[in-house]
ChimeraX commands (.cxc) that place a marker at each C-alpha (Angstrom):
marker #1 position -110.18,41.94,-14.17 radius 0.5
marker #1 position -107.46,39.35,-14.55 radius 0.5
marker #1 position -105.83,38.04,-11.39 radius 0.5
marker #1 position -102.49,36.42,-10.80 radius 0.5
marker #1 position -102.68,34.20,-7.73 radius 0.5
marker #1 position -100.53,31.98,-5.55 radius 0.5
marker #1 position -101.93,28.95,-3.78 radius 0.5
marker #1 position -100.26,26.89,-1.08 radius 0.5
marker #1 position -100.88,23.16,-0.86 radius 0.5
marker #1 position -101.94,22.21,2.65 radius 0.5
marker #1 position -100.88,18.67,1.83 radius 0.5
marker #1 position -97.18,19.20,1.06 radius 0.5
marker #1 position -96.52,22.95,1.40 radius 0.5
marker #1 position -95.77,23.49,-2.30 radius 0.5
marker #1 position -96.95,26.57,-4.16 radius 0.5
marker #1 position -98.92,27.00,-7.38 radius 0.5
marker #1 position -99.04,30.22,-9.42 radius 0.5
marker #1 position -101.79,30.87,-11.94 radius 0.5
marker #1 position -103.91,33.48,-13.71 radius 0.5
marker #1 position -107.70,33.69,-13.85 radius 0.5
marker #1 position -110.65,36.06,-14.04 radius 0.5
marker #1 position -112.28,34.53,-10.93 radius 0.5
marker #1 position -109.91,33.61,-8.09 radius 0.5
marker #1 position -112.53,32.07,-5.79 radius 0.5
marker #1 position -113.93,29.86,-8.55 radius 0.5
marker #1 position -110.41,28.76,-9.53 radius 0.5
marker #1 position -109.56,27.92,-5.90 radius 0.5
marker #1 position -112.66,25.72,-5.73 radius 0.5
marker #1 position -111.61,24.00,-8.97 radius 0.5
marker #1 position -108.09,23.37,-7.65 radius 0.5
marker #1 position -109.47,21.96,-4.41 radius 0.5
marker #1 position -111.76,19.68,-6.40 radius 0.5
marker #1 position -108.70,18.29,-8.23 radius 0.5
marker #1 position -109.84,19.45,-11.66 radius 0.5
marker #1 position -106.31,19.75,-13.06 radius 0.5
marker #1 position -103.49,17.18,-13.09 radius 0.5
marker #1 position -101.26,19.32,-10.82 radius 0.5
marker #1 position -103.87,20.04,-8.20 radius 0.5
marker #1 position -105.34,16.55,-8.10 radius 0.5
marker #1 position -102.38,15.25,-6.07 radius 0.5
marker #1 position -101.76,18.34,-3.94 radius 0.5
marker #1 position -105.21,19.48,-2.75 radius 0.5
marker #1 position -106.39,21.07,-0.55 radius 0.5
marker #1 position -105.05,24.56,-1.24 radius 0.5
marker #1 position -105.30,27.93,0.44 radius 0.5
marker #1 position -105.02,31.27,-1.31 radius 0.5
marker #1 position -101.92,33.08,-0.04 radius 0.5
marker #1 position -101.72,36.02,-2.48 radius 0.5
marker #1 position -103.45,37.56,-5.49 radius 0.5
marker #1 position -103.23,40.74,-7.56 radius 0.5
marker #1 position -105.69,42.12,-10.10 radius 0.5
marker #1 position -104.75,43.56,-13.49 radius 0.5
marker #1 position -107.03,45.33,-15.96 radius 0.5
marker #1 position -104.91,44.17,-18.89 radius 0.5
marker #1 position -104.85,40.41,-19.53 radius 0.5
marker #1 position -101.48,40.53,-21.28 radius 0.5
marker #1 position -99.90,42.24,-18.26 radius 0.5
marker #1 position -101.38,39.63,-15.93 radius 0.5
marker #1 position -100.05,36.79,-18.08 radius 0.5
marker #1 position -96.63,38.45,-18.29 radius 0.5
marker #1 position -96.48,38.81,-14.49 radius 0.5
marker #1 position -97.55,35.18,-14.02 radius 0.5
marker #1 position -94.79,34.10,-16.39 radius 0.5
marker #1 position -92.27,36.24,-14.48 radius 0.5
marker #1 position -93.25,34.65,-11.16 radius 0.5
marker #1 position -92.66,31.19,-12.62 radius 0.5
marker #1 position -89.08,32.00,-13.71 radius 0.5
marker #1 position -85.82,32.36,-11.76 radius 0.5
marker #1 position -85.79,35.93,-10.45 radius 0.5
marker #1 position -89.58,36.10,-10.29 radius 0.5
marker #1 position -89.71,32.85,-8.32 radius 0.5
marker #1 position -87.19,34.31,-5.85 radius 0.5
marker #1 position -89.21,37.55,-5.65 radius 0.5
marker #1 position -92.42,35.65,-4.91 radius 0.5
marker #1 position -90.75,33.48,-2.30 radius 0.5
marker #1 position -89.32,36.52,-0.51 radius 0.5
marker #1 position -92.24,38.94,-0.79 radius 0.5
marker #1 position -95.49,37.14,-1.61 radius 0.5
marker #1 position -95.67,33.87,0.33 radius 0.5
marker link #1:1,2 radius 0.2
marker link #1:2,3 radius 0.2
marker link #1:3,4 radius 0.2
marker link #1:4,5 radius 0.2
marker link #1:5,6 radius 0.2
marker link #1:6,7 radius 0.2
marker link #1:7,8 radius 0.2
marker link #1:8,9 radius 0.2
marker link #1:9,10 radius 0.2
marker link #1:10,11 radius 0.2
marker link #1:11,12 radius 0.2
marker link #1:12,13 radius 0.2
marker link #1:13,14 radius 0.2
marker link #1:14,15 radius 0.2
marker link #1:15,16 radius 0.2
marker link #1:16,17 radius 0.2
marker link #1:17,18 radius 0.2
marker link #1:18,19 radius 0.2
marker link #1:19,20 radius 0.2
marker link #1:20,21 radius 0.2
marker link #1:21,22 radius 0.2
marker link #1:22,23 radius 0.2
marker link #1:23,24 radius 0.2
marker link #1:24,25 radius 0.2
marker link #1:25,26 radius 0.2
marker link #1:26,27 radius 0.2
marker link #1:27,28 radius 0.2
marker link #1:28,29 radius 0.2
marker link #1:29,30 radius 0.2
marker link #1:30,31 radius 0.2
marker link #1:31,32 radius 0.2
marker link #1:32,33 radius 0.2
marker link #1:33,34 radius 0.2
marker link #1:34,35 radius 0.2
marker link #1:35,36 radius 0.2
marker link #1:36,37 radius 0.2
marker link #1:37,38 radius 0.2
marker link #1:38,39 radius 0.2
marker link #1:39,40 radius 0.2
marker link #1:40,41 radius 0.2
marker link #1:41,42 radius 0.2
marker link #1:42,43 radius 0.2
marker link #1:43,44 radius 0.2
marker link #1:44,45 radius 0.2
marker link #1:45,46 radius 0.2
marker link #1:46,47 radius 0.2
marker link #1:47,48 radius 0.2
marker link #1:48,49 radius 0.2
marker link #1:49,50 radius 0.2
marker link #1:50,51 radius 0.2
marker link #1:51,52 radius 0.2
marker link #1:52,53 radius 0.2
marker link #1:53,54 radius 0.2
marker link #1:54,55 radius 0.2
marker link #1:55,56 radius 0.2
marker link #1:56,57 radius 0.2
marker link #1:57,58 radius 0.2
marker link #1:58,59 radius 0.2
marker link #1:59,60 radius 0.2
marker link #1:60,61 radius 0.2
marker link #1:61,62 radius 0.2
marker link #1:62,63 radius 0.2
marker link #1:63,64 radius 0.2
marker link #1:64,65 radius 0.2
marker link #1:65,66 radius 0.2
marker link #1:66,67 radius 0.2
marker link #1:67,68 radius 0.2
marker link #1:68,69 radius 0.2
marker link #1:69,70 radius 0.2
marker link #1:70,71 radius 0.2
marker link #1:71,72 radius 0.2
marker link #1:72,73 radius 0.2
marker link #1:73,74 radius 0.2
marker link #1:74,75 radius 0.2
marker link #1:75,76 radius 0.2
marker link #1:76,77 radius 0.2
marker link #1:77,78 radius 0.2
marker link #1:78,79 radius 0.2
view
């Protein structure tokens, strides 16, 4: 399964959207500061995730959530 997820920074309240096969492992990695974005905003909490069987559909939905109307949709319905 491929999951699209949204994390909330407990440090500054910002949100991060990503895609992974293992949400819990990825949350641990973000909280450990293993990527440039998360290193300054950790700790994070998982606020939403959705599983897809098709990787391309998961990546397309992640991309949608990071763009104008998708960002507004996520803010209104998923946070």
